[in-house]
C-alpha positions in Angstrom: -242.7 -104.4 -245.1 -242.0 -107.2 -242.2 -244.7 -109.9 -242.3 -247.4 -109.6 -239.6 -249.8 -112.4 -238.6 -252.8 -109.8 -238.6 -252.2 -108.3 -242.4 -253.1 -111.0 -244.9 -250.5 -112.4 -247.6 -251.0 -111.3 -251.0 -248.6 -112.6 -254.0 -248.3 -110.7 -256.8 -247.3 -112.7 -259.9 -246.4 -110.8 -263.1 -243.8 -111.2 -266.0 -244.0 -107.7 -266.6 -242.0 -106.7 -263.5 -243.3 -102.9 -264.0 -246.9 -104.0 -263.4 -245.9 -106.8 -260.4 -244.1 -104.0 -258.3 -246.3 -101.4 -259.2 -249.7 -103.4 -258.0 -247.6 -104.4 -254.9 -246.6 -101.6 -253.9 -250.5 -100.5 -254.0 -251.3 -103.5 -252.1 -248.9 -102.6 -249.7 -250.1 -99.3 -249.0 -253.2 -100.6 -248.5 -251.9 -102.7 -245.8 -251.3 -106.1 -247.2 -248.2 -108.1 -246.4 -246.9 -108.9 -250.4 -244.8 -111.0 -252.1 -243.7 -110.3 -255.8 -242.2 -112.6 -258.4 -241.7 -112.8 -262.0 -242.8 -116.0 -263.3 -244.4 -119.4 -262.3 -241.6 -121.3 -260.5 -240.5 -118.6 -258.6 -244.2 -118.1 -257.3 -244.6 -121.7 -256.3 -241.4 -121.4 -253.9 -243.0 -118.3 -252.7 -246.1 -119.4 -252.2 -244.2 -122.9 -250.4 -242.7 -120.2 -247.5 -245.3 -117.6 -247.4 -248.5 -119.0 -247.4 -250.2 -116.5 -249.2 -253.8 -115.7 -248.7 -254.5 -114.3 -251.9 -252.4 -114.6 -255.0 -252.9 -111.8 -258.3 -252.1 -113.6 -261.3 -251.0 -112.6 -264.9 -252.1 -115.2 -267.2 -249.8 -114.7 -270.4 -246.2 -115.7 -268.4 -243.5 -117.6 -270.6 -242.8 -120.9 -269.2 -245.4 -121.4 -266.9 -249.0 -119.8 -267.6 -251.4 -118.2 -265.0 -253.7 -120.8 -265.4 -251.2 -123.7 -264.9 -250.0 -121.6 -261.9 -253.5 -121.5 -260.7 -254.1 -125.0 -260.5 -250.6 -125.7 -258.7 -251.6 -123.1 -256.2 -255.0 -124.8 -255.7 -253.5 -128.3 -255.6 -251.3 -127.2 -252.4 -253.7 -126.8 -249.9 -257.3 -128.3 -251.8 -259.2 -127.8 -248.4 -258.5 -123.8 -248.1 -256.5 -122.6 -251.1 -255.6 -119.2 -251.2 -258.1 -116.6 -253.0 -257.3 -116.6 -256.7 -257.3 -113.5 -258.9 -256.1 -112.5 -262.6 -255.2 -109.3 -263.9 -255.2 -109.9 -267.4 -255.5 -108.1 -271.0 -258.2 -110.9 -272.0 -261.8 -110.5 -271.5 -263.0 -113.4 -274.0 -265.7 -116.0 -273.2 -262.6 -118.4 -273.8 -260.7 -116.9 -271.2 -263.1 -116.5 -268.4 -264.2 -120.3 -269.1 -260.6 -121.2 -268.6 -260.3 -118.9 -265.8 -263.1 -120.2 -263.7 -261.6 -123.9 -264.6 -258.5 -123.0 -263.3 -260.2 -121.9 -259.8 -259.6 -118.5 -260.0 -261.9 -116.6 -257.7 -262.0 -113.0 -259.4 -261.2 -111.8 -262.9 -259.7 -107.9 -263.8 -259.0 -106.9 -267.1 -255.8 -104.5 -267.6 -255.7 -102.0 -266.8 -257.7 -102.6 -263.7 -259.1 -99.9 -261.4 -256.9 -99.9 -258.6 -260.0 -99.2 -255.9 -261.9 -102.4 -257.4 -259.2 -104.8 -256.8 -258.7 -103.8 -253.6 -262.2 -103.9 -252.5 -262.8 -107.1 -254.0 -259.7 -108.9 -252.9 -260.2 -107.6 -249.5 -263.5 -108.8 -249.0 -262.4 -112.5 -250.3 -260.0 -112.6 -248.2 -261.9 -111.2 -245.1 -264.5 -114.1 -246.3 -261.8 -116.2 -246.3 -260.8 -115.9 -242.9 -264.0 -115.9 -241.2 -264.2 -119.5 -243.0 -260.9 -120.9 -242.1 -261.7 -119.6 -238.2 -264.9 -121.1 -238.5 -263.2 -124.2 -240.0 -260.7 -124.3 -236.9 -263.3 -123.8 -234.3 -265.1 -126.8 -235.5 -262.2 -129.0 -235.6 -261.3 -127.9 -232.2 -264.9 -128.4 -231.0 -264.9 -132.3 -232.7 -261.4 -132.6 -231.3 -262.9 -132.1 -227.6 -265.7 -134.3 -227.9 -263.5 -137.2 -229.3 -261.2 -136.7 -226.6 -264.3 -136.8 -223.9 -265.5 -139.8 -226.0 -262.0 -141.4 -225.7 -261.9 -140.8 -222.0 -265.2 -142.2 -221.4 -264.0 -145.5 -223.3 -260.8 -145.8 -221.5 -263.3 -146.1 -218.0 -265.3 -148.5 -219.5 -262.4 -150.5 -220.8 -261.1 -150.2 -217.2 -264.3 -151.5 -215.9 -264.6 -154.6 -218.1 -260.9 -155.3 -216.8 -261.6 -155.4 -213.3 -265.0 -156.4 -214.2 -266.2 -153.7 -212.3 -269.0 -151.2 -213.3 -267.7 -147.7 -214.8 -269.8 -145.1 -213.5 -273.4 -147.1 -213.0 -272.1 -150.5 -216.1 -274.7 -150.0 -218.6 -275.8 -146.5 -217.8 -271.9 -145.5 -218.7 -272.3 -146.8 -222.2 -275.8 -145.0 -222.7 -273.3 -141.7 -221.5 -270.8 -143.0 -224.1 -273.4 -143.7 -226.7 -274.8 -139.9 -225.9 -271.9 -138.3 -226.3 -270.8 -140.2 -229.9 -274.7 -138.7 -231.0 -273.5 -135.0 -229.6 -270.2 -135.5 -231.4 -271.7 -136.6 -234.5 -274.4 -133.6 -234.2 -271.8 -130.9 -233.6 -269.7 -131.9 -237.0 -272.7 -132.0 -239.1 -273.7 -128.5 -237.6 -270.2 -127.5 -238.4 -270.0 -128.8 -241.9 -273.3 -126.9 -242.2 -272.0 -123.2 -241.2 
């Protein structure tokens, strides 16, 4: 299937090629844009090109296990990492602890219920998409306010160079200070969201 900006991208990684292909087909049928890999190194290369919204990883793989792969995928974009899900035969407390430490968001035990996998991955990707959009919007708002502050600073700098008041001298400094306070408030609000 061709990549589409409105279809979430999922990277499926499992050394069992049949399992990876089957899960990939299931996810494609549900509307996701899917890439499959069969080892950790190939997955890291694919993730760099594909920029997945979510990764579904097996744990027990030769070379690089799913825990290490999850850590490396998170390190690539710590501010906005992909949703990480593990589909594995492990369901003991030790595995769950290691999975949480590696940064997994979701855990499914093989054989996983396909409807549950689709439902939970879809919900996590939708939530992540909303959070990223809010972050971009708040970044844009902050950028706009900072540009406005720069503009006011340039006016005041020009006034100082020519020994003339810019928009009323002290009044323009109050305007700049007010804009700075508004920018800080907007940033604090965006962080709180």
